[in-house]
Backbone as CSV, one residue per row, in Angstrom:
resi,resn,N_x,N_y,N_z,CA_x,CA_y,CA_z,C_x,C_y,C_z
1,MET,-24.931,40.654,31.734,-24.272,41.954,31.845,-23.123,42.012,30.847
2,LEU,-22.995,43.137,30.158,-21.934,43.325,29.172,-21.048,44.491,29.598
3,ILE,-19.751,44.219,29.732,-18.764,45.245,30.052,-17.856,45.409,28.845
4,ALA,-17.713,46.634,28.363,-16.747,46.946,27.308,-15.487,47.500,27.961
5,GLN,-14.351,47.025,27.515,-13.069,47.507,28.029,-12.298,48.191,26.917
6,ILE,-11.960,49.457,27.150,-11.046,50.164,26.254,-9.856,50.602,27.082
7,THR,-8.726,50.763,26.433,-7.519,51.026,27.203,-6.472,51.723,26.352
8,ASP,-5.560,52.396,27.019,-4.397,53.007,26.367,-4.825,53.908,25.207
9,LEU,-5.608,54.929,25.572,-6.132,55.873,24.583,-5.049,56.834,24.108
10,HIS,-4.159,57.229,24.996,-3.004,58.085,24.679,-3.410,59.345,23.906
11,VAL,-4.482,59.975,24.360,-4.948,61.185,23.677,-3.908,62.288,23.816
12,THR,-3.583,62.915,22.704,-2.598,63.991,22.667,-3.301,65.345,22.578
13,GLU,-2.508,66.410,22.667,-3.068,67.741,22.459,-3.585,67.861,21.031
14,PRO,-4.688,68.572,20.832,-5.215,68.736,19.473,-4.140,69.259,18.528
15,GLY,-4.091,68.677,17.343,-3.113,69.079,16.349,-1.784,68.354,16.441
16,THR,-1.658,67.442,17.399,-0.427,66.669,17.534,-0.732,65.187,17.386
17,LEU,0.312,64.395,17.114,0.170,62.975,16.870,1.006,62.189,17.861
18,ALA,0.503,61.052,18.304,1.287,60.165,19.157,2.292,59.411,18.292
19,ALA,3.495,59.226,18.832,4.577,58.543,18.113,4.835,59.180,16.754
20,GLY,4.458,60.454,16.617,4.720,61.191,15.390,3.813,60.870,14.228
21,ARG,2.852,59.927,14.416,2.045,59.549,13.245,0.639,59.051,13.566
22,ILE,0.258,58.990,14.835,-1.024,58.379,15.190,-1.962,59.443,15.738
23,ASP,-3.098,59.608,15.091,-4.112,60.563,15.533,-4.986,59.865,16.570
24,THR,-4.563,59.934,17.826,-5.269,59.210,18.880,-6.614,59.836,19.198
25,GLY,-6.758,61.134,18.968,-8.064,61.757,19.166,-9.090,61.194,18.196
26,ALA,-8.703,61.057,16.926,-9.612,60.469,15.940,-9.917,59.015,16.281
27,ALA,-8.916,58.301,16.800,-9.140,56.908,17.185,-10.147,56.808,18.318
28,LEU,-10.057,57.701,19.304,-11.022,57.659,20.399,-12.413,58.049,19.918
29,ALA,-12.505,59.036,19.034,-13.822,59.407,18.500,-14.462,58.216,17.783
30,ALA,-13.669,57.474,17.019,-14.194,56.291,16.336,-14.595,55.209,17.345
31,THR,-13.829,55.075,18.433,-14.149,54.081,19.457,-15.448,54.434,20.160
32,VAL,-15.644,55.702,20.493,-16.883,56.137,21.132,-18.076,55.865,20.211
33,ALA,-17.937,56.177,18.930,-19.031,55.907,17.986,-19.313,54.407,17.906
34,HIS,-18.251,53.603,17.918,-18.407,52.142,17.893,-19.166,51.655,19.126
35,LEU,-18.784,52.141,20.300,-19.452,51.733,21.534,-20.919,52.141,21.531
36,ASN,-21.223,53.312,20.994,-22.606,53.776,20.956,-23.473,52.928,20.015
37,ARG,-22.841,52.281,19.028,-23.598,51.452,18.080,-23.820,50.032,18.585
38,LEU,-23.084,49.616,19.596,-23.168,48.223,20.048,-24.574,47.894,20.554
39,ARG,-25.047,46.709,20.168,-26.303,46.168,20.672,-26.071,44.707,21.046
40,PRO,-26.334,44.320,22.269,-26.873,45.174,23.331,-25.869,46.222,23.774
41,ARG,-26.377,47.305,24.328,-25.508,48.363,24.799,-24.754,47.903,26.033
42,PRO,-23.465,48.192,26.133,-22.739,47.810,27.347,-23.361,48.429,28.597
43,ASP,-23.383,47.653,29.667,-23.822,48.191,30.953,-22.794,49.139,31.539
44,LEU,-21.539,48.961,31.146,-20.461,49.806,31.651,-19.288,49.715,30.687
45,VAL,-18.623,50.838,30.482,-17.351,50.888,29.758,-16.258,51.150,30.779
46,VAL,-15.267,50.258,30.854,-14.137,50.463,31.758,-12.935,50.884,30.918
47,ILE,-12.252,51.921,31.387,-11.066,52.444,30.701,-9.870,52.146,31.599
48,THR,-9.023,51.206,31.163,-7.985,50.702,32.057,-6.647,51.421,31.857
49,GLY,-6.689,52.734,31.909,-5.472,53.517,32.055,-4.873,54.077,30.776
50,ASP,-3.929,54.999,30.984,-3.270,55.739,29.913,-4.299,56.436,29.027
51,LEU,-5.177,57.194,29.685,-6.128,57.994,28.921,-5.405,59.104,28.168
52,ALA,-4.455,59.741,28.846,-3.674,60.823,28.249,-2.326,60.293,27.793
53,ASN,-1.635,61.086,26.977,-0.324,60.673,26.481,0.811,61.360,27.214
54,GLY,0.554,62.524,27.812,1.618,63.322,28.414,2.035,62.922,29.815
55,PRO,1.291,63.289,30.852,-0.014,63.955,30.788,0.119,65.483,30.737
56,ARG,-0.752,66.106,29.938,-0.794,67.554,29.829,-2.240,68.014,30.003
57,PRO,-2.451,69.221,30.550,-3.826,69.690,30.756,-4.662,69.684,29.485
58,ALA,-4.073,70.082,28.349,-4.846,70.140,27.112,-5.307,68.760,26.664
59,GLU,-4.570,67.720,27.057,-4.986,66.370,26.696,-6.255,65.982,27.451
60,TYR,-6.351,66.368,28.705,-7.565,66.043,29.473,-8.750,66.891,29.007
61,GLU,-8.474,68.105,28.536,-9.549,68.893,27.944,-10.069,68.205,26.679
62,ALA,-9.142,67.684,25.880,-9.553,66.949,24.679,-10.303,65.672,25.057
63,LEU,-9.840,64.978,26.080,-10.528,63.771,26.540,-11.969,64.069,26.948
64,ALA,-12.172,65.159,27.664,-13.527,65.514,28.095,-14.447,65.702,26.898
65,ARG,-13.954,66.365,25.861,-14.773,66.568,24.668,-15.041,65.249,23.950
66,LEU,-14.036,64.395,23.873,-14.177,63.158,23.127,-15.057,62.135,23.844
67,LEU,-15.026,62.134,25.177,-15.825,61.180,25.937,-17.259,61.662,26.163
68,ALA,-17.523,62.956,25.962,-18.857,63.502,26.228,-19.960,62.786,25.444
69,PRO,-19.749,62.374,24.173,-20.848,61.694,23.452,-21.043,60.237,23.841
70,LEU,-20.189,59.672,24.691,-20.306,58.251,25.031,-21.605,58.005,25.789
71,GLU,-22.455,57.127,25.267,-23.773,56.908,25.851,-23.768,55.966,27.053
72,PRO,-23.069,54.823,27.022,-23.056,53.982,28.223,-22.279,54.654,29.349
73,PRO,-22.586,54.325,30.597,-21.781,54.839,31.709,-20.359,54.288,31.622
74,TRP,-19.409,55.028,32.189,-18.017,54.609,32.097,-17.289,54.895,33.404
75,CYS,-16.191,54.182,33.587,-15.296,54.427,34.705,-13.865,54.284,34.212
76,ALA,-12.916,54.752,34.996,-11.522,54.770,34.546,-10.581,54.574,35.718
77,ILE,-9.393,54.077,35.411,-8.295,54.017,36.364,-7.076,54.659,35.712
78,PRO,-6.134,55.145,36.516,-4.955,55.784,35.927,-3.940,54.771,35.428
79,GLY,-3.258,55.145,34.353,-2.086,54.424,33.885,-0.843,55.256,34.117
80,ASN,0.284,54.749,33.701,1.541,55.448,33.964,1.667,56.752,33.201
81,HIS,0.841,56.970,32.170,0.855,58.241,31.438,-0.133,59.254,32.010
82,ASP,-0.831,58.884,33.074,-1.883,59.745,33.603,-1.432,60.532,34.832
83,ASP,-2.219,61.551,35.143,-2.053,62.354,36.351,-3.319,62.185,37.188
84,ARG,-3.152,61.809,38.446,-4.333,61.506,39.275,-5.251,62.713,39.410
85,ASP,-4.704,63.897,39.676,-5.551,65.076,39.876,-6.294,65.437,38.597
86,ALA,-5.615,65.359,37.467,-6.269,65.667,36.199,-7.345,64.637,35.880
87,LEU,-7.072,63.384,36.206,-8.070,62.342,35.971,-9.278,62.540,36.884
88,ARG,-9.035,62.930,38.118,-10.144,63.199,39.035,-11.020,64.333,38.499
89,ALA,-10.393,65.369,37.969,-11.160,66.481,37.401,-11.953,66.016,36.177
90,LEU,-11.349,65.170,35.343,-12.048,64.654,34.169,-13.287,63.867,34.575
91,CYS,-13.183,63.130,35.678,-14.260,62.237,36.113,-15.228,62.894,37.091
92,ALA,-15.106,64.179,37.313,-15.975,64.871,38.264,-17.440,64.622,37.917
93,GLY,-18.211,64.290,38.941,-19.629,64.026,38.744,-19.970,62.575,38.519
94,GLN,-18.974,61.733,38.281,-19.241,60.316,38.119,-19.595,59.703,39.479
95,PRO,-20.596,58.818,39.532,-21.016,58.279,40.831,-19.966,57.388,41.487
96,TRP,-19.020,56.854,40.722,-18.000,55.961,41.263,-16.742,56.709,41.697
97,LEU,-16.688,58.022,41.493,-15.461,58.783,41.740,-14.945,58.506,43.146
98,PRO,-13.666,58.121,43.285,-13.154,57.770,44.620,-13.085,58.975,45.539
99,LEU,-13.126,58.696,46.824,-12.955,59.740,47.823,-11.552,60.317,47.730
100,PRO,-11.349,61.557,48.169,-9.997,62.126,48.150,-9.028,61.251,48.931
101,GLY,-7.829,61.164,48.425,-6.806,60.342,49.061,-5.610,60.215,48.146
102,PRO,-4.588,59.497,48.573,-3.369,59.410,47.773,-3.504,58.537,46.538
103,PHE,-4.511,57.667,46.496,-4.648,56.737,45.387,-6.025,56.874,44.737
104,PHE,-6.084,56.494,43.480,-7.305,56.620,42.695,-7.895,55.225,42.502
105,HIS,-8.465,54.681,43.590,-9.099,53.381,43.460,-10.425,53.355,44.204
106,TYR,-11.286,52.395,43.823,-12.673,52.406,44.273,-13.303,51.064,43.934
107,ALA,-14.510,50.833,44.469,-15.301,49.642,44.151,-16.649,50.079,43.582
108,ILE,-17.171,49.292,42.651,-18.506,49.489,42.083,-19.336,48.268,42.450
109,ASP,-20.423,48.495,43.183,-21.147,47.389,43.818,-22.545,47.142,43.274
110,HIS,-23.051,47.971,42.361,-24.462,47.859,42.011,-24.730,46.935,40.831
111,LEU,-23.691,46.379,40.216,-23.861,45.523,39.057,-23.851,44.044,39.465
112,PRO,-24.288,43.138,38.595,-24.263,41.713,38.948,-22.873,41.194,39.294
113,VAL,-21.841,41.798,38.718,-20.456,41.475,39.046,-19.839,42.696,39.710
114,ARG,-19.178,42.486,40.841,-18.521,43.584,41.548,-17.226,43.948,40.837
115,LEU,-16.932,45.245,40.760,-15.686,45.721,40.171,-14.864,46.423,41.238
116,ILE,-13.589,46.088,41.317,-12.652,46.765,42.207,-11.534,47.319,41.339
117,ALA,-11.400,48.628,41.333,-10.397,49.307,40.517,-9.176,49.622,41.366
118,LEU,-8.015,49.165,40.915,-6.762,49.331,41.648,-5.878,50.354,40.954
119,ASP,-5.306,51.231,41.730,-4.380,52.261,41.243,-2.960,51.697,41.354
120,THR,-2.298,51.460,40.208,-0.928,50.945,40.203,0.083,52.010,39.775
121,LEU,-0.356,53.250,39.659,0.496,54.331,39.165,1.599,54.691,40.143
122,VAL,2.807,54.878,39.623,3.925,55.482,40.345,4.314,56.720,39.543
123,PRO,3.988,57.931,40.020,4.249,59.130,39.219,5.701,59.218,38.760
124,GLY,5.873,59.499,37.490,7.200,59.638,36.916,7.855,58.336,36.511
125,GLU,7.207,57.200,36.773,7.769,55.892,36.444,6.845,55.169,35.460
126,THR,7.428,54.284,34.655,6.627,53.496,33.729,6.099,52.215,34.353
127,PRO,6.904,51.443,35.121,6.338,50.264,35.785,5.317,50.666,36.847
128,GLY,4.488,49.707,37.243,3.508,49.936,38.290,3.923,49.291,39.599
129,LEU,3.148,49.571,40.646,3.468,49.059,41.978,2.188,48.880,42.780
130,LEU,2.141,47.786,43.526,1.139,47.613,44.572,1.880,47.627,45.904
131,CYS,1.875,48.765,46.572,2.547,48.918,47.856,1.663,48.341,48.964
132,ASP,2.176,48.363,50.183,1.419,47.805,51.306,0.084,48.515,51.495
133,ARG,0.064,49.844,51.359,-1.191,50.577,51.579,-2.242,50.184,50.547
134,ARG,-1.825,50.022,49.305,-2.773,49.632,48.269,-3.241,48.189,48.475
135,SER,-2.321,47.324,48.855,-2.696,45.934,49.110,-3.625,45.821,50.311
136,ASP,-3.391,46.632,51.352,-4.289,46.644,52.508,-5.694,47.069,52.088
137,TRP,-5.757,48.095,51.264,-7.068,48.572,50.787,-7.786,47.477,50.018
138,LEU,-7.071,46.781,49.146,-7.688,45.704,48.375,-8.175,44.591,49.302
139,ALA,-7.366,44.230,50.289,-7.771,43.174,51.226,-9.069,43.546,51.932
140,ASP,-9.192,44.813,52.313,-10.420,45.258,52.984,-11.616,45.177,52.044
141,ARG,-11.437,45.560,50.786,-12.550,45.517,49.838,-12.972,44.076,49.556
142,LEU,-12.029,43.186,49.389,-12.389,41.794,49.136,-13.099,41.171,50.335
143,ALA,-12.708,41.587,51.539,-13.336,41.044,52.742,-14.780,41.512,52.901
144,GLU,-15.159,42.600,52.234,-16.515,43.125,52.353,-17.557,42.199,51.715
145,ALA,-17.178,41.522,50.640,-18.132,40.671,49.913,-17.376,39.470,49.359
146,PRO,-16.925,38.571,50.222,-16.010,37.510,49.782,-16.612,36.529,48.799
147,GLY,-17.932,36.405,48.745,-18.542,35.445,47.851,-19.056,36.003,46.547
148,ARG,-18.991,37.325,46.368,-19.549,37.933,45.162,-18.590,37.810,43.995
149,PRO,-19.091,37.450,42.804,-18.223,37.464,41.624,-17.611,38.853,41.449
150,THR,-16.296,38.890,41.247,-15.568,40.156,41.276,-14.570,40.223,40.132
151,LEU,-14.490,41.393,39.515,-13.452,41.699,38.544,-12.528,42.748,39.138
152,LEU,-11.224,42.543,39.003,-10.246,43.546,39.397,-9.780,44.288,38.145
153,LEU,-9.672,45.591,38.258,-9.170,46.422,37.166,-7.796,46.954,37.554
154,MET,-6.810,46.751,36.702,-5.462,47.270,36.902,-4.931,47.755,35.559
155,HIS,-4.098,48.794,35.580,-3.458,49.180,34.326,-2.333,48.211,33.986
156,HIS,-1.398,48.021,34.916,-0.241,47.164,34.671,-0.582,45.703,34.979
157,PRO,-0.246,44.758,34.111,-0.440,43.353,34.469,0.498,42.952,35.595
158,PRO,0.086,42.021,36.444,0.904,41.634,37.593,1.907,40.528,37.284
159,HIS,2.158,40.244,36.021,2.983,39.111,35.625,3.697,39.449,34.320
160,GLU,4.667,38.632,33.961,5.335,38.774,32.676,4.427,38.261,31.557
161,VAL,4.545,38.875,30.380,3.723,38.479,29.238,4.562,37.892,28.108
162,GLY,5.872,37.789,28.299,6.728,37.207,27.277,7.247,38.190,26.267
163,ILE,6.897,39.461,26.419,7.413,40.534,25.561,8.436,41.292,26.394
164,GLY,9.712,41.204,26.000,10.798,41.642,26.872,10.658,43.040,27.420
165,PHE,10.416,44.022,26.561,10.351,45.400,27.040,9.144,45.615,27.939
166,MET,8.069,44.873,27.732,6.902,44.999,28.585,7.094,44.299,29.926
167,ASP,7.809,43.188,29.931,8.015,42.464,31.180,8.756,43.323,32.196
168,ALA,9.630,44.186,31.733,10.360,45.075,32.638,9.492,46.221,33.140
169,LEU,8.309,46.386,32.547,7.443,47.528,32.863,6.132,47.093,33.496
170,ARG,6.069,45.858,34.000,4.840,45.326,34.576,4.605,45.929,35.972
171,CYS,3.600,45.440,36.655,3.356,45.838,38.036,4.220,44.998,38.966
172,PHE,4.879,45.662,39.902,5.704,44.983,40.895,5.014,45.050,42.258
173,GLY,5.547,44.307,43.210,4.932,44.249,44.534,3.632,43.478,44.543
174,THR,3.540,42.439,43.728,2.274,41.722,43.560,2.193,40.426,44.370
175,GLU,3.160,40.188,45.239,3.145,38.936,45.995,1.886,38.821,46.855
176,ARG,1.506,39.911,47.517,0.304,39.844,48.349,-0.959,39.767,47.491
177,LEU,-0.959,40.426,46.349,-2.085,40.298,45.428,-2.296,38.840,45.059
178,ALA,-1.205,38.127,44.791,-1.318,36.715,44.445,-1.970,35.928,45.581
179,ARG,-1.571,36.210,46.811,-2.163,35.496,47.945,-3.635,35.844,48.105
180,LEU,-3.978,37.114,47.921,-5.368,37.526,48.069,-6.250,36.867,47.013
181,VAL,-5.747,36.775,45.804,-6.514,36.127,44.743,-6.718,34.646,45.065
182,GLU,-5.677,34.002,45.575,-5.813,32.603,45.956,-6.841,32.415,47.067
183,GLU,-6.908,33.384,47.977,-7.833,33.295,49.109,-9.264,33.655,48.731
184,HIS,-9.448,34.285,47.577,-10.776,34.757,47.167,-11.099,34.210,45.777
185,PRO,-11.584,32.982,45.703,-11.876,32.382,44.398,-12.994,33.080,43.639
186,ALA,-13.719,33.976,44.290,-14.751,34.732,43.573,-14.158,35.783,42.639
187,VAL,-12.844,36.016,42.703,-12.202,36.917,41.732,-12.174,36.200,40.387
188,GLU,-13.071,36.592,39.505,-13.245,35.921,38.226,-12.157,36.260,37.221
189,ARG,-11.681,37.485,37.255,-10.715,37.927,36.251,-10.030,39.191,36.745
190,ILE,-8.811,39.399,36.289,-8.124,40.678,36.430,-7.995,41.256,35.026
191,LEU,-8.580,42.428,34.809,-8.566,43.083,33.506,-7.511,44.180,33.515
192,CYS,-6.584,44.124,32.565,-5.460,45.060,32.521,-5.351,45.720,31.149
193,GLY,-4.544,46.749,31.103,-4.161,47.402,29.846,-2.653,47.329,29.675
194,HIS,-2.055,48.476,29.273,-0.606,48.708,29.302,0.171,48.004,28.196
195,VAL,-0.223,46.788,27.822,0.589,45.978,26.910,0.349,46.347,25.444
196,HIS,-0.767,46.990,25.135,-1.137,47.303,23.750,-1.242,46.033,22.906
197,ARG,-1.654,44.941,23.547,-1.892,43.676,22.867,-2.831,42.839,23.731
198,PRO,-3.581,41.913,23.119,-4.377,40.979,23.925,-3.503,39.836,24.433
199,THR,-3.590,39.560,25.724,-2.930,38.400,26.311,-3.875,37.778,27.330
200,LEU,-3.613,36.518,27.652,-4.428,35.808,28.637,-3.552,34.780,29.331
201,VAL,-3.628,34.732,30.669,-2.850,33.754,31.418,-3.640,33.345,32.659
202,ARG,-3.440,32.101,33.084,-3.961,31.634,34.364,-2.958,32.032,35.434
203,TRP,-3.431,32.725,36.487,-2.506,33.307,37.464,-3.082,33.159,38.869
204,HIS,-2.473,32.296,39.674,-2.844,32.115,41.076,-4.333,31.835,41.263
205,GLY,-4.872,31.017,40.354,-6.253,30.581,40.508,-7.287,31.427,39.817
206,THR,-6.864,32.519,39.181,-7.795,33.300,38.379,-7.180,33.488,37.002
207,ALA,-7.857,34.236,36.143,-7.323,34.571,34.827,-7.006,36.056,34.788
208,VAL,-5.919,36.387,34.101,-5.540,37.783,33.877,-5.502,38.017,32.376
209,SER,-6.171,39.066,31.931,-6.164,39.382,30.502,-5.796,40.840,30.299
210,THR,-5.125,41.106,29.189,-4.886,42.482,28.759,-5.675,42.715,27.482
211,ALA,-6.144,43.932,27.294,-6.917,44.281,26.108,-6.042,45.048,25.125
212,PRO,-6.348,44.950,23.852,-5.634,45.777,22.873,-5.962,47.251,23.070
213,SER,-5.100,48.090,22.551,-5.275,49.532,22.690,-6.356,50.054,21.748
214,ALA,-7.078,51.050,22.225,-8.051,51.741,21.372,-7.378,52.806,20.511
215,ALA,-6.039,52.879,20.557,-5.304,53.854,19.757,-4.344,53.165,18.785
216,PHE,-3.418,52.342,19.310,-2.433,51.668,18.455,-1.879,50.461,19.194
217,GLN,-1.415,49.468,18.420,-0.844,48.253,19.000,0.670,48.252,18.835
218,PHE,1.347,47.599,19.782,2.751,47.276,19.597,2.856,45.956,18.843
219,ALA,3.836,45.862,17.981,4.059,44.622,17.247,4.414,43.500,18.216
220,LEU,3.913,42.300,17.934,4.225,41.154,18.763,5.708,40.821,18.615
221,ALA,6.435,40.828,19.741,7.886,40.631,19.722,8.252,39.737,20.895
222,LEU,8.315,38.442,20.669,8.560,37.477,21.737,10.042,37.132,21.895
223,GLU,10.886,37.621,20.995,12.299,37.310,21.111,12.940,38.172,22.194
224,PRO,13.963,37.630,22.895,14.646,38.417,23.937,15.276,39.680,23.341
225,GLY,15.259,40.742,24.141,15.878,41.995,23.716,15.066,42.802,22.743
226,SER,13.787,42.473,22.599,12.948,43.210,21.654,12.723,44.642,22.130
227,THR,12.439,45.515,21.193,12.128,46.911,21.491,10.740,47.228,20.938
228,PRO,10.064,48.206,21.527,8.687,48.498,21.082,8.645,49.083,19.685
229,THR,7.780,48.506,18.855,7.539,48.982,17.501,6.038,49.038,17.284
230,VAL,5.545,50.160,16.796,4.113,50.286,16.525,3.759,49.467,15.296
231,SER,2.714,48.657,15.406,2.292,47.807,14.292,1.195,48.503,13.495
232,ASP,0.775,47.847,12.414,-0.312,48.373,11.587,-1.665,47.793,11.982
233,GLU,-1.730,47.067,13.091,-2.998,46.493,13.537,-3.953,47.608,13.965
234,PRO,-5.240,47.430,13.759,-6.191,48.511,14.032,-6.464,48.675,15.522
235,PRO,-6.980,49.833,15.918,-7.486,49.983,17.286,-8.563,48.939,17.561
236,ALA,-8.644,48.509,18.825,-9.588,47.445,19.159,-10.032,47.591,20.607
237,LEU,-11.001,46.769,20.985,-11.525,46.773,22.343,-11.907,45.359,22.739
238,ALA,-12.190,45.179,24.024,-12.626,43.887,24.540,-14.048,44.010,25.052
239,LEU,-14.817,42.955,24.864,-16.175,42.866,25.381,-16.251,41.658,26.293
240,HIS,-16.703,41.886,27.535,-16.752,40.838,28.545,-18.216,40.598,28.915
241,LEU,-18.700,39.424,28.561,-20.113,39.077,28.772,-20.217,38.163,29.985
242,TRP,-20.985,38.637,30.981,-21.208,37.846,32.192,-22.611,37.277,32.179
243,ARG,-22.690,35.948,32.410,-23.982,35.285,32.566,-23.908,34.409,33.799
244,ALA,-24.902,34.540,34.667,-24.937,33.722,35.874,-24.951,32.250,35.495
245,GLY,-24.122,31.478,36.152,-24.025,30.062,35.870,-23.050,29.716,34.773
246,GLN,-22.645,30.705,33.999,-21.691,30.477,32.916,-20.346,31.126,33.200
247,GLY,-20.395,32.319,33.777,-19.163,33.052,34.052,-18.906,34.121,33.024
248,LEU,-17.644,34.473,32.856,-17.245,35.590,32.006,-16.682,35.061,30.691
249,VAL,-17.283,35.483,29.596,-16.806,35.149,28.253,-16.338,36.453,27.602
250,SER,-15.149,36.444,27.028,-14.562,37.665,26.475,-14.397,37.564,24.962
251,HIS,-14.603,38.689,24.303,-14.469,38.799,22.861,-13.615,40.021,22.558
252,LEU,-12.847,39.962,21.480,-12.087,41.104,20.986,-12.697,41.567,19.670
253,GLN,-12.746,42.877,19.495,-13.349,43.417,18.273,-12.561,44.645,17.829
254,ALA,-12.226,44.674,16.543,-11.578,45.858,15.987,-12.564,47.014,15.942
255,VAL,-12.103,48.196,16.228,-12.968,49.370,16.176,-13.436,49.573,14.734
256,GLY,-14.748,49.715,14.565,-15.323,49.895,13.245,-15.766,48.615,12.581
257,ALA,-15.442,47.476,13.168,-15.815,46.193,12.556,-17.309,45.927,12.737
């Protein structure tokens, strides 16, 4: 099974640029074309948050047009730049669309690896949160199939990544998540976005990885007190290949390569 992960699309209103210079709509169009050319074709494309840049209604209208040509099936979770209601409208008709409720999270059970998508959004805030209600929901989902290989999808990473400005904007309230992961060794990986860079860490018995942005990367800044600076690195995506008996192998690829 092949899962493609794209993240942090930051699509703006047509005719506008992100950070004053980045045509994120063109970047997403190139990413969709790249995904359509991949062989083997991904079984699923996961979009780990920040689909929109505002969020503004016109951005979701642009997203609908840009995602329409995508051939593999896809799913999404909200990031801190997203609006849950607008994202729900964008995803209308998708078989995985979550039931109405305060959070935008769900499980996908029909693939060889189970996917559990977690909503870490706090409206109006940049950091993420796993509150008691969200943690309770996750505990119930993990208890449904404790032995099945499982991937968790989150926008915000649950740990520090060594980049000062990002560490202050991570997901908080993750103490129970750590315990749940320790109790469920079938959690193969936690796939995150938000950082606009690839990272990988061993965390409470599983691995957590972030994927590069399909729009723009932040420059690597490991010194204390760093501030976000957009780098010249190209848009990119992650490919996660699952094979029974081997596990999950991940690859990074620049869009257009």
